[in-house]
C-alpha positions in Angstrom: -45.4 42.6 21.1 -43.8 41.8 24.6 -43.6 38.5 25.9 -46.6 37.8 28.1 -46.9 34.8 30.7 -49.4 33.1 32.9 -49.4 30.7 35.9 -52.4 29.0 35.6 -53.6 26.9 38.4 -56.2 24.0 38.2 -58.0 22.2 40.8 -59.1 18.7 39.2 -61.6 16.4 40.2 -61.0 13.8 42.4 -59.1 10.7 40.9 -58.3 12.4 37.8 -55.1 14.5 38.4 -53.0 11.8 36.5 -55.1 11.5 33.5 -55.4 15.2 33.1 -51.5 15.9 33.2 -51.2 12.5 30.6 -53.8 14.4 28.5 -52.6 17.9 29.0 -49.1 16.6 28.0 -50.0 14.4 24.9 -52.9 16.9 23.3 -52.6 20.1 24.5 -49.1 20.8 24.8 -48.0 19.8 21.1 -50.6 22.4 19.8 -49.8 25.0 21.9 -46.4 24.9 20.6 -47.4 24.5 17.3 -49.2 27.8 17.4 -45.9 29.9 18.8 -46.8 29.5 22.5 -44.0 28.1 25.1 -44.6 25.9 28.2 -42.1 27.1 31.3 -43.0 23.9 33.2 -45.9 22.1 34.8 -46.2 20.7 38.2 -48.8 18.4 40.1 -49.6 19.4 43.9 -51.1 16.1 44.8 -52.2 17.1 48.6 -54.7 19.9 47.1 -55.3 17.7 43.7 -54.1 20.7 41.5 -52.1 20.9 38.4 -50.0 24.2 38.0 -48.3 25.4 34.9 -46.4 28.5 33.1 -47.5 29.3 29.3 -46.2 32.0 27.4 -46.4 33.8 23.9 -44.2 36.5 22.4 -45.2 37.5 18.9 -47.3 39.7 16.5 -50.6 38.8 18.5 -51.7 39.6 21.9 -51.7 36.4 24.0 -55.6 36.8 24.4 -55.7 36.8 20.3 -53.4 33.9 20.1 -55.1 31.9 22.5 -58.4 32.4 20.9 -57.2 31.0 18.0 -55.8 28.0 20.0 -59.5 27.4 21.1 -61.1 27.9 17.7 -58.7 25.6 15.7 -59.9 22.4 14.2 -57.1 20.7 16.1 -58.2 21.7 19.5 -62.0 20.6 18.5 -60.7 17.4 17.3 -59.1 16.5 20.7 -62.8 15.8 22.1 -61.3 17.1 25.7 -63.6 19.3 27.8 -62.2 20.9 30.4 -65.0 21.0 32.7 -65.0 17.1 32.7 -61.8 17.4 34.6 -61.4 21.1 36.1 -63.4 22.1 39.5 -61.7 25.2 39.2 -59.2 27.4 37.4 -57.2 30.5 38.6 -55.3 32.1 35.6 -52.7 35.2 36.3 -50.2 37.0 34.3 -46.8 37.4 35.6 -43.7 39.3 35.4 -40.6 37.9 35.3 -38.0 39.5 37.8 -35.5 37.0 37.8 
């Protein structure tokens, strides 16, 4: 399967940007890596209260199939992390590397 990369932009609830970034780094990233995803970086856009990151997957399944595995995993459920508690809006788009 070809490598699929998504650029994800999340608008975070007021006052929760740093808490979201910490939980993402400590809980979400390790599980994503364990399941074969790679993280191309993550950034805070404080003036817009946004969290921006790149996530990729290249493996025997499609990105969507692997993402469904992430969401249905026992480890994800054990996080007790509801994105709606933090995220006001999400924008996910698939990007192609040209350089």
